[in-house]
Every structure is written in C-alpha cells, then in structure tokens.
PQR file with spaces between the fields and no chain letter, atoms N, CA, C, O and H, PARSE charges and radii, in Angstrom:
ATOM       1  N    MET     1      58.176  -35.333 -101.600 -0.4000 1.5000
ATOM       2  CA   MET     1      58.805  -36.917 -101.800 -0.0000 2.0000
ATOM       3  C    MET     1      59.501  -36.960 -103.373  0.5500 1.7000
ATOM       4  O    MET     1      59.112  -36.625 -104.492 -0.5500 1.4000
ATOM       5  N    TYR     2      60.675  -37.528 -102.845 -0.4000 1.5000
ATOM       6  CA   TYR     2      61.202  -37.689 -104.415 -0.0000 2.0000
ATOM       7  C    TYR     2      60.493  -38.962 -105.117  0.5500 1.7000
ATOM       8  O    TYR     2      59.687  -39.803 -104.719 -0.5500 1.4000
ATOM       9  H    TYR     2      60.991  -37.801 -101.936  0.4000 1.0000
ATOM      10  N    GLU     3      61.103  -38.740 -106.244 -0.4000 1.5000
ATOM      11  CA   GLU     3      60.262  -40.100 -107.314 -0.0000 2.0000
ATOM      12  C    GLU     3      60.415  -40.673 -107.799  0.5500 1.7000
ATOM      13  O    GLU     3      59.894  -41.014 -108.861 -0.5500 1.4000
ATOM      14  H    GLU     3      61.757  -38.057 -106.567  0.4000 1.0000
ATOM      15  N    GLU     4      61.990  -41.413 -106.685 -0.4000 1.5000
ATOM      16  CA   GLU     4      61.870  -42.491 -106.589 -0.0000 2.0000
ATOM      17  C    GLU     4      61.024  -43.262 -105.205  0.5500 1.7000
ATOM      18  O    GLU     4      60.903  -44.452 -104.915 -0.5500 1.4000
ATOM      19  H    GLU     4      62.413  -41.137 -105.822  0.4000 1.0000
ATOM      20  N    GLY     5      60.702  -42.459 -104.773 -0.4000 1.5000
ATOM      21  CA   GLY     5      59.885  -42.332 -103.092 -0.0000 2.0000
ATOM      22  C    GLY     5      60.843  -42.171 -101.834  0.5500 1.7000
ATOM      23  O    GLY     5      61.999  -41.775 -101.690 -0.5500 1.4000
ATOM      24  H    GLY     5      60.800  -41.492 -105.009  0.4000 1.0000
ATOM      25  N    ALA     6      59.954  -42.605 -101.071 -0.4000 1.5000
ATOM      26  CA   ALA     6      59.953  -42.384  -99.085 -0.0000 2.0000
ATOM      27  C    ALA     6      61.352  -42.855  -99.184  0.5500 1.7000
ATOM      28  O    ALA     6      61.608  -42.965 -100.383 -0.5500 1.4000
ATOM      29  H    ALA     6      59.015  -42.927 -101.187  0.4000 1.0000
ATOM      30  N    LEU     7      62.260  -43.146  -98.538 -0.4000 1.5000
ATOM      31  CA   LEU     7      62.272  -44.562  -97.715 -0.0000 2.0000
ATOM      32  C    LEU     7      62.311  -44.570  -96.076  0.5500 1.7000
ATOM      33  O    LEU     7      63.314  -44.340  -95.401 -0.5500 1.4000
ATOM      34  H    LEU     7      62.052  -43.056  -97.564  0.4000 1.0000
ATOM      35  N    ILE     8      61.024  -44.880  -95.590 -0.4000 1.5000
ATOM      36  CA   ILE     8      61.681  -44.901  -93.857 -0.0000 2.0000
ATOM      37  C    ILE     8      61.916  -45.814  -93.212  0.5500 1.7000
ATOM      38  O    ILE     8      61.372  -46.918  -93.210 -0.5500 1.4000
ATOM      39  H    ILE     8      60.209  -45.067  -96.139  0.4000 1.0000
ATOM      40  N    PHE     9      62.565  -45.514  -92.743 -0.4000 1.5000
ATOM      41  CA   PHE     9      63.296  -46.633  -91.410 -0.0000 2.0000
ATOM      42  C    PHE     9      62.709  -45.823  -90.153  0.5500 1.7000
ATOM      43  O    PHE     9      62.668  -44.635  -89.834 -0.5500 1.4000
ATOM      44  H    PHE     9      63.007  -44.617  -92.744  0.4000 1.0000
ATOM      45  N    PRO    10      62.088  -47.555  -89.352 -0.5600 1.5000
ATOM      46  CA   PRO    10      62.001  -47.042  -88.276  0.2800 2.0000
ATOM      47  C    PRO    10      62.621  -46.645  -87.227  0.5500 1.7000
ATOM      48  O    PRO    10      61.858  -47.611  -87.242 -0.5500 1.4000
ATOM      49  N    ALA    11      63.283  -46.199  -86.168 -0.4000 1.5000
ATOM      50  CA   ALA    11      64.320  -45.625  -85.543 -0.0000 2.0000
ATOM      51  C    ALA    11      65.732  -46.769  -85.076  0.5500 1.7000
ATOM      52  O    ALA    11      66.024  -47.445  -84.089 -0.5500 1.4000
ATOM      53  H    ALA    11      63.903  -45.415  -86.155  0.4000 1.0000
ATOM      54  N    VAL    12      66.258  -46.519  -86.267 -0.4000 1.5000
ATOM      55  CA   VAL    12      67.954  -46.891  -86.089 -0.0000 2.0000
ATOM      56  C    VAL    12      69.067  -46.865  -86.090  0.5500 1.7000
ATOM      57  O    VAL    12      69.711  -46.392  -87.027 -0.5500 1.4000
ATOM      58  H    VAL    12      66.021  -45.970  -87.069  0.4000 1.0000
ATOM      59  N    ARG    13      69.672  -47.450  -84.868 -0.4000 1.5000
ATOM      60  CA   ARG    13      70.771  -46.267  -84.630 -0.0000 2.0000
ATOM      61  C    ARG    13      71.694  -46.373  -86.082  0.5500 1.7000
ATOM      62  O    ARG    13      71.584  -47.216  -86.972 -0.5500 1.4000
ATOM      63  H    ARG    13      69.148  -47.834  -84.107  0.4000 1.0000
ATOM      64  N    ILE    14      72.523  -45.359  -86.003 -0.4000 1.5000
ATOM      65  CA   ILE    14      73.211  -45.296  -87.449 -0.0000 2.0000
ATOM      66  C    ILE    14      74.895  -44.410  -86.958  0.5500 1.7000
ATOM      67  O    ILE    14      75.607  -43.587  -87.533 -0.5500 1.4000
ATOM      68  H    ILE    14      72.612  -44.674  -85.280  0.4000 1.0000
ATOM      69  N    GLN    15      74.958  -45.035  -85.792 -0.4000 1.5000
ATOM      70  CA   GLN    15      76.099  -45.057  -84.761 -0.0000 2.0000
ATOM      71  C    GLN    15      76.089  -45.425  -83.393  0.5500 1.7000
ATOM      72  O    GLN    15      75.107  -45.469  -82.652 -0.5500 1.4000
ATOM      73  H    GLN    15      74.379  -45.704  -85.325  0.4000 1.0000
ATOM      74  N    ARG    16      77.739  -45.790  -83.015 -0.4000 1.5000
ATOM      75  CA   ARG    16      77.541  -46.055  -81.593 -0.0000 2.0000
ATOM      76  C    ARG    16      79.064  -46.045  -81.694  0.5500 1.7000
ATOM      77  O    ARG    16      79.832  -46.600  -82.480 -0.5500 1.4000
ATOM      78  H    ARG    16      78.537  -45.754  -83.617  0.4000 1.0000
ATOM      79  N    ASP    17      79.312  -45.002  -80.347 -0.4000 1.5000
ATOM      80  CA   ASP    17      80.504  -44.955  -79.619 -0.0000 2.0000
ATOM      81  C    ASP    17      80.718  -43.729  -80.921  0.5500 1.7000
ATOM      82  O    ASP    17      81.908  -44.043  -80.891 -0.5500 1.4000
ATOM      83  H    ASP    17      78.688  -44.551  -79.708  0.4000 1.0000
ATOM      84  N    TYR    18      80.672  -42.873  -81.782 -0.4000 1.5000
ATOM      85  CA   TYR    18      80.837  -41.397  -82.691 -0.0000 2.0000
ATOM      86  C    TYR    18      81.501  -42.790  -83.753  0.5500 1.7000
ATOM      87  O    TYR    18      82.392  -42.428  -84.520 -0.5500 1.4000
ATOM      88  H    TYR    18      79.705  -42.617  -81.807  0.4000 1.0000
ATOM      89  N    ARG    19      81.204  -43.936  -83.800 -0.4000 1.5000
ATOM      90  CA   ARG    19      81.593  -44.482  -85.036 -0.0000 2.0000
ATOM      91  C    ARG    19      80.121  -44.875  -85.922  0.5500 1.7000
ATOM      92  O    ARG    19      79.091  -45.324  -85.419 -0.5500 1.4000
ATOM      93  H    ARG    19      80.479  -44.230  -83.177  0.4000 1.0000
ATOM      94  N    MET    20      80.328  -44.604  -87.185 -0.4000 1.5000
ATOM      95  CA   MET    20      79.424  -45.684  -87.968 -0.0000 2.0000
ATOM      96  C    MET    20      79.138  -46.543  -88.057  0.5500 1.7000
ATOM      97  O    MET    20      80.089  -47.296  -87.847 -0.5500 1.4000
ATOM      98  H    MET    20      81.165  -44.240  -87.594  0.4000 1.0000
ATOM      99  N    ILE    21      77.885  -47.283  -88.374 -0.4000 1.5000
ATOM     100  CA   ILE    21      77.399  -48.937  -88.329 -0.0000 2.0000
ATOM     101  C    ILE    21      77.154  -48.843  -90.097  0.5500 1.7000
ATOM     102  O    ILE    21      76.041  -48.509  -90.503 -0.5500 1.4000
ATOM     103  H    ILE    21      77.113  -46.671  -88.545  0.4000 1.0000
ATOM     104  N    ASP    22      78.189  -49.137  -91.012 -0.4000 1.5000
ATOM     105  CA   ASP    22      78.751  -48.874  -91.664 -0.0000 2.0000
ATOM     106  C    ASP    22      77.121  -50.173  -92.220  0.5500 1.7000
ATOM     107  O    ASP    22      76.730  -50.029  -93.378 -0.5500 1.4000
ATOM     108  H    ASP    22      79.093  -49.408  -90.681  0.4000 1.0000
ATOM     109  N    ASP    23      76.547  -51.027  -91.526 -0.4000 1.5000
ATOM     110  CA   ASP    23      75.720  -51.628  -92.626 -0.0000 2.0000
ATOM     111  C    ASP    23      74.070  -50.745  -93.059  0.5500 1.7000
ATOM     112  O    ASP    23      73.235  -51.008  -93.923 -0.5500 1.4000
ATOM     113  H    ASP    23      76.865  -51.144  -90.585  0.4000 1.0000
ATOM     114  N    VAL    24      74.117  -49.896  -92.252 -0.4000 1.5000
ATOM     115  CA   VAL    24      72.648  -49.129  -92.288 -0.0000 2.0000
ATOM     116  C    VAL    24      73.331  -48.324  -93.572  0.5500 1.7000
ATOM     117  O    VAL    24      73.162  -48.757  -94.712 -0.5500 1.4000
ATOM     118  H    VAL    24      74.796  -49.682  -91.550  0.4000 1.0000
ATOM     119  N    VAL    25      74.092  -47.160  -93.327 -0.4000 1.5000
ATOM     120  CA   VAL    25      74.186  -46.881  -94.462 -0.0000 2.0000
ATOM     121  C    VAL    25      74.668  -47.412  -95.896  0.5500 1.7000
ATOM     122  O    VAL    25      74.474  -46.786  -96.938 -0.5500 1.4000
ATOM     123  H    VAL    25      74.230  -46.808  -92.402  0.4000 1.0000
ATOM     124  N    ARG    26      75.037  -48.108  -95.850 -0.4000 1.5000
ATOM     125  CA   ARG    26      75.251  -49.237  -97.238 -0.0000 2.0000
ATOM     126  C    ARG    26      74.013  -49.933  -97.213  0.5500 1.7000
ATOM     127  O    ARG    26      73.984  -50.871  -98.010 -0.5500 1.4000
ATOM     128  H    ARG    26      75.195  -48.617  -95.004  0.4000 1.0000
ATOM     129  N    MET    27      73.170  -49.794  -96.666 -0.4000 1.5000
ATOM     130  CA   MET    27      71.889  -50.008  -96.934 -0.0000 2.0000
ATOM     131  C    MET    27      71.109  -49.359  -97.457  0.5500 1.7000
ATOM     132  O    MET    27      70.328  -49.801  -98.299 -0.5500 1.4000
ATOM     133  H    MET    27      73.194  -49.032  -96.019  0.4000 1.0000
ATOM     134  N    ALA    28      71.170  -47.617  -96.892 -0.4000 1.5000
ATOM     135  CA   ALA    28      70.462  -46.724  -97.427 -0.0000 2.0000
ATOM     136  C    ALA    28      71.310  -46.122  -98.722  0.5500 1.7000
ATOM     137  O    ALA    28      70.682  -45.419  -99.514 -0.5500 1.4000
ATOM     138  H    ALA    28      71.805  -47.258  -96.208  0.4000 1.0000
ATOM     139  N    ARG    29      72.423  -46.324  -98.912 -0.4000 1.5000
ATOM     140  CA   ARG    29      72.784  -46.236 -100.121 -0.0000 2.0000
ATOM     141  C    ARG    29      72.298  -46.782 -101.551  0.5500 1.7000
ATOM     142  O    ARG    29      71.921  -46.319 -102.627 -0.5500 1.4000
ATOM     143  H    ARG    29      72.933  -46.895  -98.269  0.4000 1.0000
ATOM     144  N    SER    30      72.537  -48.117 -100.907 -0.4000 1.5000
ATOM     145  CA   SER    30      72.144  -48.730 -102.552 -0.0000 2.0000
ATOM     146  C    SER    30      70.539  -48.857 -102.796  0.5500 1.7000
ATOM     147  O    SER    30      70.042  -49.331 -103.818 -0.5500 1.4000
ATOM     148  H    SER    30      72.844  -48.493 -100.033  0.4000 1.0000
ATOM     149  N    ARG    31      69.670  -48.250 -101.456 -0.4000 1.5000
ATOM     150  CA   ARG    31      68.412  -48.199 -102.211 -0.0000 2.0000
ATOM     151  C    ARG    31      67.900  -46.446 -102.965  0.5500 1.7000
ATOM     152  O    ARG    31      66.702  -46.184 -103.072 -0.5500 1.4000
ATOM     153  H    ARG    31      70.073  -47.865 -100.626  0.4000 1.0000
ATOM     154  N    ILE    32      69.219  -45.200 -103.510 -0.4000 1.5000
ATOM     155  CA   ILE    32      68.764  -44.582 -103.945 -0.0000 2.0000
ATOM     156  C    ILE    32      69.651  -43.974 -104.748  0.5500 1.7000
ATOM     157  O    ILE    32      70.834  -43.773 -104.474 -0.5500 1.4000
ATOM     158  H    ILE    32      70.192  -45.413 -103.424  0.4000 1.0000
ATOM     159  N    ARG    33      69.009  -43.635 -105.884 -0.4000 1.5000
ATOM     160  CA   ARG    33      69.482  -43.172 -107.229 -0.0000 2.0000
ATOM     161  C    ARG    33      69.966  -42.471 -107.016  0.5500 1.7000
ATOM     162  O    ARG    33      70.762  -43.108 -107.706 -0.5500 1.4000
ATOM     163  H    ARG    33      68.048  -43.798 -106.107  0.4000 1.0000
ATOM     164  N    VAL    34      70.869  -40.873 -106.450 -0.4000 1.5000
ATOM     165  CA   VAL    34      71.345  -40.180 -106.189 -0.0000 2.0000
ATOM     166  C    VAL    34      72.449  -40.795 -104.763  0.5500 1.7000
ATOM     167  O    VAL    34      72.660  -39.976 -103.868 -0.5500 1.4000
ATOM     168  H    VAL    34      70.222  -40.356 -105.890  0.4000 1.0000
ATOM     169  N    ALA    35      72.923  -41.840 -104.669 -0.4000 1.5000
ATOM     170  CA   ALA    35      73.493  -42.323 -103.182 -0.0000 2.0000
ATOM     171  C    ALA    35      74.616  -41.189 -102.791  0.5500 1.7000
ATOM     172  O    ALA    35      74.738  -40.636 -101.698 -0.5500 1.4000
ATOM     173  H    ALA    35      72.751  -42.505 -105.396  0.4000 1.0000
ATOM     174  N    ASP    36      75.360  -41.002 -103.913 -0.4000 1.5000
ATOM     175  CA   ASP    36      76.235  -40.091 -103.465 -0.0000 2.0000
ATOM     176  C    ASP    36      75.982  -37.981 -102.580  0.5500 1.7000
ATOM     177  O    ASP    36      76.473  -37.171 -101.793 -0.5500 1.4000
ATOM     178  H    ASP    36      75.260  -41.452 -104.801  0.4000 1.0000
ATOM     179  N    GLN    37      74.808  -38.231 -103.598 -0.4000 1.5000
ATOM     180  CA   GLN    37      74.381  -36.590 -102.790 -0.0000 2.0000
ATOM     181  C    GLN    37      73.422  -37.119 -102.031  0.5500 1.7000
ATOM     182  O    GLN    37      72.617  -36.244 -101.711 -0.5500 1.4000
ATOM     183  H    GLN    37      74.408  -38.888 -104.237  0.4000 1.0000
ATOM     184  N    TRP    38      73.128  -38.277 -101.559 -0.4000 1.5000
ATOM     185  CA   TRP    38      72.007  -38.239 -100.299 -0.0000 2.0000
ATOM     186  C    TRP    38      73.159  -38.614  -99.210  0.5500 1.7000
ATOM     187  O    TRP    38      72.973  -38.105  -98.105 -0.5500 1.4000
ATOM     188  H    TRP    38      73.781  -38.988 -101.819  0.4000 1.0000
ATOM     189  N    TYR    39      74.324  -39.426  -99.350 -0.4000 1.5000
ATOM     190  CA   TYR    39      75.245  -39.177  -97.886 -0.0000 2.0000
ATOM     191  C    TYR    39      75.603  -37.903  -98.029  0.5500 1.7000
ATOM     192  O    TYR    39      75.313  -37.486  -96.908 -0.5500 1.4000
ATOM     193  H    TYR    39      74.475  -39.840 -100.248  0.4000 1.0000
ATOM     194  N    GLY    40      76.107  -36.814  -98.719 -0.4000 1.5000
ATOM     195  CA   GLY    40      76.303  -35.501  -98.178 -0.0000 2.0000
ATOM     196  C    GLY    40      75.468  -35.125  -97.456  0.5500 1.7000
ATOM     197  O    GLY    40      75.764  -34.699  -96.339 -0.5500 1.4000
ATOM     198  H    GLY    40      76.344  -37.153  -99.630  0.4000 1.0000
ATOM     199  N    ASP    41      74.224  -35.178  -97.888 -0.4000 1.5000
ATOM     200  CA   ASP    41      72.903  -34.436  -96.747 -0.0000 2.0000
ATOM     201  C    ASP    41      73.071  -35.213  -95.122  0.5500 1.7000
ATOM     202  O    ASP    41      73.057  -34.840  -93.949 -0.5500 1.4000
ATOM     203  H    ASP    41      73.984  -35.524  -98.795  0.4000 1.0000
ATOM     204  N    PHE    42      73.249  -36.629  -95.955 -0.4000 1.5000
ATOM     205  CA   PHE    42      73.188  -37.346  -94.439 -0.0000 2.0000
ATOM     206  C    PHE    42      74.576  -36.871  -93.415  0.5500 1.7000
ATOM     207  O    PHE    42      74.700  -36.913  -92.191 -0.5500 1.4000
ATOM     208  H    PHE    42      73.261  -36.932  -96.908  0.4000 1.0000
ATOM     209  N    LEU    43      75.248  -36.548  -94.182 -0.4000 1.5000
ATOM     210  CA   LEU    43      76.644  -36.141  -93.108 -0.0000 2.0000
ATOM     211  C    LEU    43      76.246  -35.300  -92.684  0.5500 1.7000
ATOM     212  O    LEU    43      75.900  -35.264  -91.504 -0.5500 1.4000
ATOM     213  H    LEU    43      75.148  -36.514  -95.176  0.4000 1.0000
ATOM     214  N    ALA    44      76.127  -34.082  -93.684 -0.4000 1.5000
ATOM     215  CA   ALA    44      75.914  -32.265  -92.827 -0.0000 2.0000
ATOM     216  C    ALA    44      74.697  -32.731  -91.974  0.5500 1.7000
ATOM     217  O    ALA    44      74.956  -32.309  -90.846 -0.5500 1.4000
ATOM     218  H    ALA    44      76.408  -34.111  -94.643  0.4000 1.0000
ATOM     219  N    GLY    45      73.517  -33.375  -91.931 -0.4000 1.5000
ATOM     220  CA   GLY    45      72.357  -33.792  -90.626 -0.0000 2.0000
ATOM     221  C    GLY    45      73.322  -34.443  -89.295  0.5500 1.7000
ATOM     222  O    GLY    45      72.925  -34.264  -88.144 -0.5500 1.4000
ATOM     223  H    GLY    45      73.307  -33.718  -92.847  0.4000 1.0000
ATOM     224  N    LEU    46      74.484  -35.130  -89.540 -0.4000 1.5000
ATOM     225  CA   LEU    46      74.983  -35.416  -88.457 -0.0000 2.0000
ATOM     226  C    LEU    46      75.734  -34.547  -88.366  0.5500 1.7000
ATOM     227  O    LEU    46      75.382  -33.932  -87.359 -0.5500 1.4000
ATOM     228  H    LEU    46      74.806  -35.276  -90.475  0.4000 1.0000
ATOM     229  N    VAL    47      76.479  -34.134  -88.737 -0.4000 1.5000
ATOM     230  CA   VAL    47      77.103  -33.202  -87.944 -0.0000 2.0000
ATOM     231  C    VAL    47      76.487  -31.713  -87.350  0.5500 1.7000
ATOM     232  O    VAL    47      77.042  -30.973  -86.538 -0.5500 1.4000
ATOM     233  H    VAL    47      76.765  -34.633  -89.555  0.4000 1.0000
ATOM     234  N    ALA    48      75.346  -31.544  -87.926 -0.4000 1.5000
ATOM     235  CA   ALA    48      74.348  -30.394  -87.605 -0.0000 2.0000
ATOM     236  C    ALA    48      74.078  -31.011  -86.304  0.5500 1.7000
ATOM     237  O    ALA    48      73.806  -30.243  -85.382 -0.5500 1.4000
ATOM     238  H    ALA    48      74.895  -32.145  -88.586  0.4000 1.0000
ATOM     239  N    ALA    49      74.119  -32.723  -85.996 -0.4000 1.5000
ATOM     240  CA   ALA    49      73.421  -32.491  -84.639 -0.0000 2.0000
ATOM     241  C    ALA    49      74.472  -32.773  -83.768  0.5500 1.7000
ATOM     242  O    ALA    49      74.362  -32.867  -82.546 -0.5500 1.4000
ATOM     243  H    ALA    49      74.341  -33.347  -86.745  0.4000 1.0000
ATOM     244  N    ARG    50      75.916  -32.960  -84.690 -0.4000 1.5000
ATOM     245  CA   ARG    50      76.740  -33.098  -83.948 -0.0000 2.0000
ATOM     246  C    ARG    50      77.552  -31.967  -82.706  0.5500 1.7000
ATOM     247  O    ARG    50      78.270  -32.159  -81.725 -0.5500 1.4000
ATOM     248  H    ARG    50      76.005  -32.883  -85.683  0.4000 1.0000
ATOM     249  N    ILE    51      76.995  -30.788  -83.367 -0.4000 1.5000
ATOM     250  CA   ILE    51      77.216  -29.331  -83.334 -0.0000 2.0000
ATOM     251  C    ILE    51      76.377  -29.022  -82.038  0.5500 1.7000
ATOM     252  O    ILE    51      76.768  -28.643  -80.933 -0.5500 1.4000
ATOM     253  H    ILE    51      76.412  -30.633  -84.164  0.4000 1.0000
ATOM     254  N    GLY    52      74.860  -29.349  -82.588 -0.4000 1.5000
ATOM     255  CA   GLY    52      74.032  -29.277  -81.538 -0.0000 2.0000
ATOM     256  C    GLY    52      74.562  -29.783  -79.768  0.5500 1.7000
ATOM     257  O    GLY    52      74.750  -29.012  -78.827 -0.5500 1.4000
ATOM     258  H    GLY    52      74.543  -29.657  -83.485  0.4000 1.0000
ATOM     259  N    GLU    53      74.649  -30.759  -79.769 -0.4000 1.5000
ATOM     260  CA   GLU    53      75.239  -31.835  -78.782 -0.0000 2.0000
ATOM     261  C    GLU    53      76.150  -31.155  -78.280  0.5500 1.7000
ATOM     262  O    GLU    53      75.854  -30.824  -77.132 -0.5500 1.4000
ATOM     263  H    GLU    53      74.495  -31.385  -80.534  0.4000 1.0000
ATOM     264  N    ARG    54      77.372  -30.701  -78.692 -0.4000 1.5000
ATOM     265  CA   ARG    54      78.236  -29.835  -78.016 -0.0000 2.0000
ATOM     266  C    ARG    54      78.099  -28.661  -77.290  0.5500 1.7000
ATOM     267  O    ARG    54      78.786  -28.264  -76.349 -0.5500 1.4000
ATOM     268  H    ARG    54      77.613  -30.970  -79.624  0.4000 1.0000
ATOM     269  N    ARG    55      77.031  -28.091  -77.884 -0.4000 1.5000
ATOM     270  CA   ARG    55      76.632  -26.792  -77.530 -0.0000 2.0000
ATOM     271  C    ARG    55      75.612  -27.317  -76.317  0.5500 1.7000
ATOM     272  O    ARG    55      75.996  -27.069  -75.174 -0.5500 1.4000
ATOM     273  H    ARG    55      76.473  -28.413  -78.648  0.4000 1.0000
ATOM     274  N    LEU    56      74.688  -27.831  -76.428 -0.4000 1.5000
ATOM     275  CA   LEU    56      74.277  -28.160  -74.787 -0.0000 2.0000
ATOM     276  C    LEU    56      74.938  -29.086  -74.609  0.5500 1.7000
ATOM     277  O    LEU    56      74.091  -29.891  -74.221 -0.5500 1.4000
ATOM     278  H    LEU    56      74.376  -28.033  -77.356  0.4000 1.0000
ATOM     279  N    LYS    57      76.136  -29.750  -74.601 -0.4000 1.5000
ATOM     280  CA   LYS    57      77.128  -29.891  -73.251 -0.0000 2.0000
ATOM     281  C    LYS    57      77.945  -29.109  -72.496  0.5500 1.7000
ATOM     282  O    LYS    57      78.440  -29.304  -71.386 -0.5500 1.4000
ATOM     283  H    LYS    57      76.824  -29.097  -74.916  0.4000 1.0000
ATOM     284  N    GLU    58      78.050  -27.742  -73.631 -0.4000 1.5000
ATOM     285  CA   GLU    58      78.828  -26.550  -72.888 -0.0000 2.0000
ATOM     286  C    GLU    58      77.804  -25.315  -72.485  0.5500 1.7000
ATOM     287  O    GLU    58      78.284  -24.235  -72.141 -0.5500 1.4000
ATOM     288  H    GLU    58      77.647  -27.584  -74.533  0.4000 1.0000
ATOM     289  N    LEU    59      76.371  -25.518  -72.542 -0.4000 1.5000
ATOM     290  CA   LEU    59      75.730  -24.873  -71.615 -0.0000 2.0000
ATOM     291  C    LEU    59      75.194  -25.367  -70.810  0.5500 1.7000
ATOM     292  O    LEU    59      74.585  -24.501  -70.181 -0.5500 1.4000
ATOM     293  H    LEU    59      75.981  -26.395  -72.822  0.4000 1.0000
ATOM     294  N    CYS    60      75.055  -26.193  -70.463 -0.4000 1.5000
ATOM     295  CA   CYS    60      75.122  -27.575  -69.210 -0.0000 2.0000
ATOM     296  C    CYS    60      76.373  -27.139  -68.347  0.5500 1.7000
ATOM     297  O    CYS    60      76.195  -26.589  -67.261 -0.5500 1.4000
ATOM     298  H    CYS    60      75.549  -26.897  -70.974  0.4000 1.0000
ATOM     299  N    LEU    61      77.496  -27.360  -68.783 -0.4000 1.5000
ATOM     300  CA   LEU    61      78.785  -26.954  -68.234 -0.0000 2.0000
ATOM     301  C    LEU    61      78.819  -25.284  -67.718  0.5500 1.7000
ATOM     302  O    LEU    61      79.699  -24.835  -66.983 -0.5500 1.4000
ATOM     303  H    LEU    61      77.641  -27.807  -69.665  0.4000 1.0000
ATOM     304  N    LYS    62      78.257  -24.892  -67.986 -0.4000 1.5000
ATOM     305  CA   LYS    62      78.257  -23.262  -68.130 -0.0000 2.0000
ATOM     306  C    LYS    62      77.251  -22.893  -67.153  0.5500 1.7000
ATOM     307  O    LYS    62      77.632  -22.366  -66.108 -0.5500 1.4000
ATOM     308  H    LYS    62      77.542  -25.257  -68.583  0.4000 1.0000
ATOM     309  N    PHE    63      75.972  -23.107  -67.359 -0.4000 1.5000
ATOM     310  CA   PHE    63      75.302  -23.245  -66.526 -0.0000 2.0000
ATOM     311  C    PHE    63      74.001  -23.680  -65.215  0.5500 1.7000
ATOM     312  O    PHE    63      73.160  -23.210  -64.448 -0.5500 1.4000
ATOM     313  H    PHE    63      75.662  -23.535  -68.208  0.4000 1.0000
ATOM     314  N    GLY    64      74.729  -25.097  -65.771 -0.4000 1.5000
ATOM     315  CA   GLY    64      74.820  -26.637  -64.698 -0.0000 2.0000
ATOM     316  C    GLY    64      73.432  -27.092  -65.211  0.5500 1.7000
ATOM     317  O    GLY    64      72.464  -26.393  -65.510 -0.5500 1.4000
ATOM     318  H    GLY    64      75.412  -25.479  -66.393  0.4000 1.0000
ATOM     319  N    ARG    65      73.586  -28.553  -65.242 -0.4000 1.5000
ATOM     320  CA   ARG    65      72.269  -29.520  -65.841 -0.0000 2.0000
ATOM     321  C    ARG    65      70.756  -28.850  -65.184  0.5500 1.7000
ATOM     322  O    ARG    65      69.967  -29.052  -66.107 -0.5500 1.4000
ATOM     323  H    ARG    65      74.373  -29.121  -64.999  0.4000 1.0000
ATOM     324  N    ARG    66      70.334  -28.478  -64.574 -0.4000 1.5000
ATOM     325  CA   ARG    66      69.337  -28.245  -63.403 -0.0000 2.0000
ATOM     326  C    ARG    66      69.000  -26.567  -64.059  0.5500 1.7000
ATOM     327  O    ARG    66      67.784  -26.385  -64.109 -0.5500 1.4000
ATOM     328  H    ARG    66      70.975  -28.313  -63.824  0.4000 1.0000
ATOM     329  N    ARG    67      69.697  -25.525  -64.483 -0.4000 1.5000
ATOM     330  CA   ARG    67      69.259  -24.657  -64.827 -0.0000 2.0000
ATOM     331  C    ARG    67      68.896  -24.760  -66.488  0.5500 1.7000
ATOM     332  O    ARG    67      67.875  -24.504  -67.127 -0.5500 1.4000
ATOM     333  H    ARG    67      70.685  -25.673  -64.443  0.4000 1.0000
ATOM     334  N    SER    68      70.330  -25.295  -66.892 -0.4000 1.5000
ATOM     335  CA   SER    68      69.616  -25.255  -68.672 -0.0000 2.0000
ATOM     336  C    SER    68      68.326  -26.199  -68.623  0.5500 1.7000
ATOM     337  O    SER    68      67.430  -26.227  -69.466 -0.5500 1.4000
ATOM     338  H    SER    68      71.159  -25.503  -66.373  0.4000 1.0000
ATOM     339  N    ASN    69      68.394  -26.760  -67.771 -0.4000 1.5000
ATOM     340  CA   ASN    69      66.370  -27.681  -68.161 -0.0000 2.0000
ATOM     341  C    ASN    69      65.359  -26.929  -67.689  0.5500 1.7000
ATOM     342  O    ASN    69      64.273  -26.725  -68.231 -0.5500 1.4000
ATOM     343  H    ASN    69      69.122  -26.738  -67.086  0.4000 1.0000
ATOM     344  N    ALA    70      65.862  -26.414  -66.377 -0.4000 1.5000
ATOM     345  CA   ALA    70      64.825  -24.634  -67.009 -0.0000 2.0000
ATOM     346  C    ALA    70      64.827  -23.944  -67.812  0.5500 1.7000
ATOM     347  O    ALA    70      63.681  -23.499  -67.745 -0.5500 1.4000
ATOM     348  H    ALA    70      66.745  -26.580  -65.936  0.4000 1.0000
ATOM     349  N    SER    71      65.250  -23.506  -68.535 -0.4000 1.5000
ATOM     350  CA   SER    71      64.872  -22.713  -69.550 -0.0000 2.0000
ATOM     351  C    SER    71      64.516  -23.815  -70.787  0.5500 1.7000
ATOM     352  O    SER    71      64.563  -23.155  -71.824 -0.5500 1.4000
ATOM     353  H    SER    71      66.181  -23.868  -68.589  0.4000 1.0000
ATOM     354  N    SER    72      64.319  -24.638  -70.974 -0.4000 1.5000
ATOM     355  CA   SER    72      63.787  -25.277  -72.300 -0.0000 2.0000
ATOM     356  C    SER    72      62.421  -25.327  -71.970  0.5500 1.7000
ATOM     357  O    SER    72      62.190  -25.353  -70.762 -0.5500 1.4000
ATOM     358  H    SER    72      64.281  -25.174  -70.130  0.4000 1.0000
ATOM     359  N    PRO    73      61.356  -25.350  -72.812 -0.5600 1.5000
ATOM     360  CA   PRO    73      59.643  -25.576  -72.537  0.2800 2.0000
ATOM     361  C    PRO    73      59.490  -26.130  -72.284  0.5500 1.7000
ATOM     362  O    PRO    73      58.338  -26.180  -71.854 -0.5500 1.4000
ATOM     363  N    THR    74      60.267  -27.284  -72.148 -0.4000 1.5000
ATOM     364  CA   THR    74      59.081  -28.681  -71.172 -0.0000 2.0000
ATOM     365  C    THR    74      59.760  -28.673  -69.950  0.5500 1.7000
ATOM     366  O    THR    74      59.012  -29.247  -69.158 -0.5500 1.4000
ATOM     367  H    THR    74      61.203  -27.243  -72.497  0.4000 1.0000
ATOM     368  N    GLY    75      61.024  -28.243  -69.244 -0.4000 1.5000
ATOM     369  CA   GLY    75      61.413  -28.001  -68.291 -0.0000 2.0000
ATOM     370  C    GLY    75      61.267  -27.468  -67.018  0.5500 1.7000
ATOM     371  O    GLY    75      62.217  -27.470  -66.235 -0.5500 1.4000
ATOM     372  H    GLY    75      61.631  -27.776  -69.888  0.4000 1.0000
C-alpha cells in the first residue's frame, strides 16, 4: 500500500469507444501525490490491455471464436 493510502474504486468505465472519460481520470489524479507518475503507470496498463485485446481478436480471426474459447481454462 502506498503511504497516502489506496484508492479503491468500484468498477468504473474509464473509456467509451476508445476515448478517455476525463472526469474519472481527473478525479484520480487529484487524489494522488505523484499524479504524473500515476498517470504514466495508468496509461501503460491501458496500453497493455489494448495489446491483449488486439491479440485476442487476432486469435479469434485466425482460429475461430469457438476454437479459441475451447483452448481457454474455462472453455
């Protein structure tokens, strides 16, 4: 846990149609002492999620959705 404490949000939408919802980001930045560092980490996590999304779509296109689902632990 960080010295200033943890910011715990329920599941909130941070983007709509790949566009940032600025109110949520602005609220988080205002409550963090090192806002620029947090924002960089936030964007890095977002980019990682988008890469994962793109790769999953590629797998589904290559092998089909049913076959891609069947190889998952819950599929």
